[in-house]
C-alpha positions in Angstrom: 176.3 381.4 138.5 175.9 380.9 142.2 172.3 381.2 143.4 171.1 384.2 145.3 171.4 383.8 149.1 168.3 385.0 150.9 167.7 385.6 154.6 164.2 385.4 155.9 163.4 387.5 159.0 159.9 386.4 160.1 158.6 385.6 163.6 155.8 383.3 162.3 157.4 380.0 161.7 154.7 378.7 159.3 155.0 381.8 157.1 158.7 381.5 157.1 158.6 377.8 156.1 156.2 378.6 153.3 158.4 381.3 151.9 161.5 379.1 152.2 159.7 376.4 150.2 158.7 378.9 147.5 162.2 380.3 147.2 163.9 376.9 147.1 161.6 375.7 144.3 162.6 378.6 142.0 166.3 378.1 142.7 167.3 380.5 145.5 169.5 379.5 148.4 167.6 380.0 151.6 169.8 380.7 154.7 168.9 379.8 158.3 166.0 382.1 159.2 165.7 384.7 162.1 162.7 385.6 164.2 164.0 388.9 165.6 166.3 391.9 165.2 169.3 390.6 167.2 169.2 387.1 165.7 169.1 388.7 162.2 172.1 390.9 162.8 174.1 387.9 164.0 173.2 386.0 160.8 174.0 389.0 158.6 177.6 389.1 160.0 178.0 385.3 159.7 176.2 384.3 156.5 176.5 387.4 154.3 173.2 387.1 152.4 172.5 388.8 149.0 169.0 389.9 149.9 166.8 390.0 153.0 163.0 389.4 153.4 161.8 391.4 156.4 158.5 391.2 158.2 157.7 394.6 159.7 156.3 393.2 162.9 159.0 391.1 164.7 159.2 389.6 168.1 161.3 391.7 170.6 161.8 395.4 171.2 162.9 396.2 167.7 160.8 396.0 164.6 161.5 395.2 160.9 161.7 399.0 160.4 164.7 399.1 162.7 166.3 396.2 160.9 165.7 397.9 157.5 167.6 400.9 158.7 170.6 398.7 159.6 170.4 397.0 156.2 170.3 400.4 154.5 173.0 402.2 156.5 175.3 399.5 157.8 175.1 396.5 155.5 174.1 398.2 152.3 171.9 395.2 151.3 168.7 395.1 149.3 165.6 394.1 151.3 161.9 393.5 150.8 159.2 394.1 153.3 156.7 391.4 153.9 153.6 392.4 155.9 149.9 392.2 156.4 149.6 395.9 157.0 148.6 398.3 154.2 147.6 401.4 156.2 149.1 404.7 155.2 151.2 405.2 158.3 153.0 401.9 158.0 153.6 402.3 154.3 155.1 405.8 154.8 157.4 404.6 157.5 158.5 401.6 155.4 159.0 403.7 152.3 161.4 406.0 154.2 163.9 403.1 154.5 164.0 402.6 150.7 163.0 398.9 150.4 163.3 397.0 147.1 159.6 396.1 147.3 156.6 395.9 149.7 154.8 392.6 149.6 151.4 392.2 151.3 150.4 388.9 152.8 149.2 386.6 151.4 151.3 386.5 148.2 152.3 383.7 145.9 155.6 382.4 144.5 155.3 384.5 141.3 154.8 387.7 143.3 157.8 386.8 145.5 160.0 385.9 142.6 159.2 389.1 140.7 159.9 391.3 143.7 163.2 389.7 144.4 164.5 389.9 140.8 163.5 393.6 140.5 165.1 394.4 143.9 168.3 392.6 143.0 168.5 394.3 139.5 167.9 397.7 141.0 170.6 397.2 143.6 173.1 396.0 141.0 172.4 399.1 138.9 173.0 401.3 141.9 176.3 399.6 142.6 177.3 400.0 139.0 176.6 403.7 139.1 178.6 404.0 142.3 181.6 402.2 140.8 181.5 404.4 137.6 181.7 407.5 139.7 185.0 409.4 139.7 187.4 407.8 142.1 188.4 409.5 145.4 192.0 410.4 145.9 193.0 408.6 149.1 195.9 407.2 151.1 196.0 403.6 150.1 198.4 402.1 152.7 196.7 403.5 155.9 193.4 404.3 157.6 192.6 407.1 159.9 190.7 406.4 163.1 188.9 409.0 165.1 190.0 409.5 168.7 188.7 412.2 171.1 190.1 415.1 169.1 192.0 413.8 166.1 192.2 411.2 163.4 195.1 408.9 164.1 196.9 407.1 161.3 197.1 403.3 161.3 199.2 401.5 158.7 197.1 398.7 157.2 200.1 396.3 157.2 200.4 396.8 161.0 196.8 395.6 161.7 196.8 392.1 163.3 193.1 391.5 163.4 189.7 393.1 163.7 187.0 392.1 166.3 183.3 392.8 165.8 181.0 393.7 168.7 177.5 394.7 167.7 178.0 397.8 165.4 181.6 398.4 166.4 185.0 397.1 165.4 188.1 396.8 167.5 191.2 397.3 165.3 194.1 395.5 166.9 197.8 396.2 166.2 200.9 395.1 168.2 200.9 398.4 170.1 197.4 399.8 170.0 193.7 398.9 170.1 191.1 401.3 168.6 187.4 401.1 168.4 185.3 402.5 165.5 181.7 402.4 164.6 181.7 400.2 161.5 181.3 396.6 160.2 183.4 394.1 158.4 181.8 394.7 155.0 182.6 398.4 155.0 186.1 397.9 156.4 187.0 395.4 153.6 185.5 397.7 151.0 187.6 400.7 152.2 191.0 399.0 152.3 191.0 397.0 149.0 193.5 394.5 150.5 193.3 390.7 149.9 195.5 390.0 153.0 192.5 390.2 155.2 190.1 387.3 155.5 187.2 386.5 157.8 187.7 383.4 160.1 184.7 383.8 162.4 181.5 385.9 162.6 183.5 388.1 165.1 187.0 388.1 163.6 188.8 389.2 160.5 192.6 388.6 160.4 195.6 389.8 158.5 196.9 386.5 157.1 200.5 387.9 156.9 200.5 388.0 160.7 199.5 384.3 161.3 202.0 382.4 163.4 200.2 379.0 163.4 196.8 377.5 162.9 194.7 374.3 163.2 191.3 373.3 162.1 189.7 375.2 165.0 192.1 378.1 165.9 194.4 380.7 164.4 197.3 382.1 166.4 198.4 385.7 165.9 200.8 387.5 168.3 200.3 384.7 170.9 196.5 385.2 170.8 194.3 382.2 169.9 191.4 383.2 167.7 188.5 380.9 166.8 188.3 379.5 163.2 184.7 378.9 162.3 183.8 376.0 159.9 181.8 378.5 157.8 185.0 380.4 157.0 187.6 377.6 157.2 187.6 376.8 153.5 188.3 380.4 152.4 191.0 380.7 155.1 192.7 377.5 154.0 192.7 378.6 150.4 194.7 381.7 151.4 197.4 379.8 153.3 200.3 378.2 151.6 200.1 374.8 153.3 202.4 371.7 153.0 201.0 368.5 154.3 
């Protein structure tokens, strides 16, 4: 079984290094860390972790509480707060974001391991309950995108690629370009279509629309799109290549 991928969001480098060492020793895969909200969001899109450790106090204008709301509402990932604050107000604010656990500094490897395993188990159980719920009846070959007044139908097979910008997606077809408030994870979960593959932190493509590609670029509809090394192997596996 592949080891759990964990993202540490902590603005104290020494604390982050100590946690990374603890996690590595017990078999977790530690992703490159982040010190603030915006850096964390970029890594969430690019690395796709299984769980996030979040310090409540982060450098920058947004706190760990802001990041927790993104993890809960946009990325649907389990997360654990790590903090030195145990006052009632902070705990109440943190509890409202539904963390998997709340770890007070200083903590040891056993505390960290137990919190992660419980958070992951609870998250898996919630996903299991969601999958066992009665299925929705839906149109499978299309999505409907909100415009000023109406929802407009877009056939999934007509989508060329999707481009992410912050919390929005641009849906590109040969004739239209629509913008929606969403993310790659939710889009892929909604369409259940294996023709779409991520090639870069900012791009998902419809592989049936690929005209040509190299080790660094993919061409669709005369548009050169970047192929990141982090996603190159998955993309190459999808393509029927002849050397």
